[in-house]
C-alpha positions in Angstrom: 0.0 0.0 0.0 1.6 3.3 -1.1 2.1 6.0 1.5 0.7 9.4 0.8 2.9 12.5 0.8 2.3 15.7 2.7 -0.6 17.9 1.7 -0.1 21.4 0.8 -1.6 22.5 4.2 0.9 20.3 6.0 3.9 21.7 4.1 2.7 25.3 4.7 2.4 24.5 8.4 5.9 23.2 8.5 7.2 26.2 6.7 5.4 28.5 9.1 6.7 26.7 12.2 10.2 26.8 10.8 9.9 30.5 10.2 8.6 31.1 13.7 11.4 29.0 15.3 14.0 30.8 13.2 12.7 34.2 14.3 12.8 33.2 17.9 16.3 31.7 17.4 17.5 34.9 15.9 16.0 37.0 18.7 17.5 34.6 21.3 21.0 34.8 19.6 20.8 38.5 19.6 19.8 38.6 23.3 22.6 36.1 24.1 25.2 38.1 22.2 24.1 41.3 23.9 24.3 39.7 27.4 27.6 38.1 26.7 29.0 41.4 25.3 27.8 43.3 28.4 29.7 40.9 30.6 26.9 38.7 31.8 27.9 35.0 31.8 24.2 34.0 31.4 24.4 35.3 27.8 26.4 32.3 26.8 23.8 30.0 28.3 21.0 31.7 26.5 23.0 31.6 23.3 23.7 27.9 23.6 20.1 27.0 24.5 18.7 28.9 21.6 21.1 27.3 19.1 20.5 23.8 20.5 16.7 24.1 20.5 16.7 25.5 16.9 19.1 22.8 15.7 17.0 20.1 17.3 13.8 21.4 15.6 15.5 21.6 12.2 16.9 18.0 12.6 13.5 16.7 13.6 11.6 18.3 10.8 14.3 17.3 8.3 14.0 13.6 9.5 10.2 13.7 9.3 10.4 15.3 5.8 12.9 12.6 4.6 10.6 9.8 5.8 7.8 11.0 3.6 7.8 9.9 0.0 
């Protein structure tokens, strides 16, 4: 039995979620850089957390996308 591919709505939702996570990641990176530049050690933590969460999201969506025909 053949598997169906994603519908246009599902692809649009994935693109919207990726755009939203990218915007939050950019804002988090900017905040982390600002905090690190101002001498706050927590800036590095914020920077690392934002990048790790964004990378995990990209890897998850990429693996789901590859599993679809």
